[in-house]
N, C-alpha and C positions, 0 to 999 in steps of 0.2 A: 332526291326524295326520298324518306325514307320509307321503308314498310312501315303497315300497321301492325304488326306479328312485334316487329323491336321497336315498335314507339311503350310496347307494349310488356313489353319480355325481354328487350334487354340488356336490362341493366340485371336477368340472372344468368342471358345463354355466355357462357365462356364461349372463348372462340377453339377451340375444340375439344370435344369429348370420344372417350373408347367408353362401350357401355357392351354391360356383358346380362345379358338374360336365360332366367331358361323359358322356354318355350315348349307349349303342348301338344303335342302332333293340330289336336280342335288350331286351335291356336296359328301355328303354324298351313296353316290348313284355308285360314278367313285370310293373314294379312295374303297368300297365293293369288286366294279367287278373286280379291280386291286388286290386286296391282292389276291378273290378268284380264277382267274388268269391268270395271273402276266404280267409283263407289258408290256410283248412283244404278247401279245394280245388286246395291249387297240389300240387306232382307232385314229388319231388326234381330236377329239372334241372331247373324253376323256382326253390326254390329256392336252386341253385348259383348262380343268377342275381343273384338277389338276394342275394344273399349274398355277392355283388362293388359290388351297389352300397349296399351297409354299408360294406366295409369303408376302397371310394375313400369314402365319407361324413368316418367316425374318423378316419380321414387326417385333414381339415380339422381335425375338432373336440378329435381329442388326440393331433399329429401324433406 
């Protein structure tokens, strides 16, 4: 069964993609915190930082 994600974005996603992005120390810390403690523990300021990282990645995946 195809996931909801692939139904919505499968036509955009490639098989495999390598991406290099530049991250600020604050962005790195936000990623590490979210990974260590989970997204449910992330405050609104950290979510904004994580959103900025996702924006960078999205620009590479689908400019």
